[in-house]
C-alpha positions in Angstrom: 0.0 0.0 0.0 1.3 3.4 -0.9 2.2 5.7 2.0 0.5 9.1 2.0 2.9 11.9 2.8 1.4 15.0 4.2 3.3 18.3 3.9 4.5 19.6 7.2 4.9 23.3 6.4 1.9 25.1 7.8 2.5 28.2 5.5 2.5 25.9 2.5 -0.7 24.2 3.6 -2.4 27.6 4.2 -1.4 28.9 0.7 -2.6 25.7 -1.0 -6.0 25.9 0.8 -6.3 29.6 -0.3 -5.4 28.8 -3.9 -8.0 25.9 -4.0 -10.7 28.2 -2.6 -9.9 30.9 -5.1 -9.9 28.5 -8.0 -13.4 27.3 -7.1 -15.0 30.6 -6.1 -13.5 32.6 -9.1 -13.5 29.8 -11.7 -9.8 30.3 -12.1 -8.0 27.1 -13.2 -4.6 28.7 -12.9 -4.8 28.8 -9.1 -5.8 25.1 -9.0 -2.8 24.3 -11.2 -0.5 26.2 -8.9 -1.9 24.4 -5.8 -1.4 21.0 -7.6 2.2 21.9 -8.2 2.9 23.1 -4.7 1.5 19.8 -3.3 4.0 17.8 -5.4 7.2 16.4 -3.9 10.0 19.0 -3.8 12.2 17.2 -6.4 9.3 17.4 -8.9 9.1 21.2 -8.7 12.5 22.5 -9.8 13.6 25.9 -8.7 13.5 28.7 -11.3 16.5 31.0 -11.8 16.2 34.7 -12.5 18.1 34.1 -15.8 15.4 31.7 -16.9 12.8 34.4 -16.3 14.8 36.8 -18.4 14.8 34.3 -21.3 11.1 33.3 -21.3 9.2 36.4 -20.1 8.2 39.6 -21.8 8.6 43.0 -20.1 5.9 43.9 -17.7 4.5 40.4 -17.5 3.1 38.8 -14.4 4.6 35.3 -13.6 3.7 32.7 -11.0 6.5 30.3 -9.9 5.1 27.4 -7.8 8.2 26.9 -5.8 11.4 28.9 -5.2 13.1 31.6 -7.3 17.0 31.6 -7.2 19.4 34.3 -8.2 21.5 32.6 -11.0 21.6 34.8 -14.1 20.8 38.4 -14.8 17.5 40.2 -15.2 17.0 43.4 -17.2 13.2 43.3 -17.6 10.6 44.8 -15.3 8.5 41.7 -14.1 6.0 41.0 -11.5 7.0 37.6 -10.0 4.9 35.7 -7.4 6.5 32.7 -5.8 6.3 30.6 -2.7 9.8 31.6 -1.7 12.8 33.5 -3.0 16.5 33.5 -2.3 17.7 36.9 -1.0 19.7 37.5 -4.2 16.7 36.7 -6.5 14.5 39.2 -4.6 17.3 41.8 -4.9 17.8 41.2 -8.7 14.0 41.4 -9.4 13.8 44.7 -7.5 16.9 46.1 -9.1 15.4 45.5 -12.6 12.4 47.6 -11.5 10.1 44.6 -10.9 8.1 43.3 -8.0 8.6 40.1 -6.0 5.3 39.1 -4.4 4.1 36.2 -2.3 1.5 33.9 -3.8 -1.0 35.2 -1.2 -0.5 38.8 -2.4 -0.9 38.0 -6.1 -4.0 35.9 -5.3 -5.6 38.9 -3.6 -4.5 41.3 -6.4 -5.8 39.1 -9.2 -8.4 36.6 -7.8 -9.6 35.7 -11.3 -6.1 34.8 -12.5 -6.4 37.0 -15.6 -3.1 38.0 -17.1 -1.1 35.6 -14.9 1.4 33.2 -16.6 2.4 30.0 -14.8 6.1 29.1 -15.0 6.9 25.5 -14.2 
């Protein structure tokens, strides 16, 4: 029989619960997808580097990273990035490029319908 592993981080559990509620109440499948990815094992959700965001995102885009953002690479575009966690260097690079580093909770309340949000996985 498969063993069920329950996440132990209470902040993660709170965010997943909020995302699921928003997905149902606002008919926003992007939040359900983010919640699904956060519930996966950590090795199944690789971290995203700032350099990857530079390559794949357009200027002034809003991105959601269901995991951690790391500081490897350079960023020259103004982006709004929402993630579960950031390294200190990643947060600094995002702000230095004129962008905004938000928590998933903050972006969820700013855009409950999920409109204009791009999921990076």
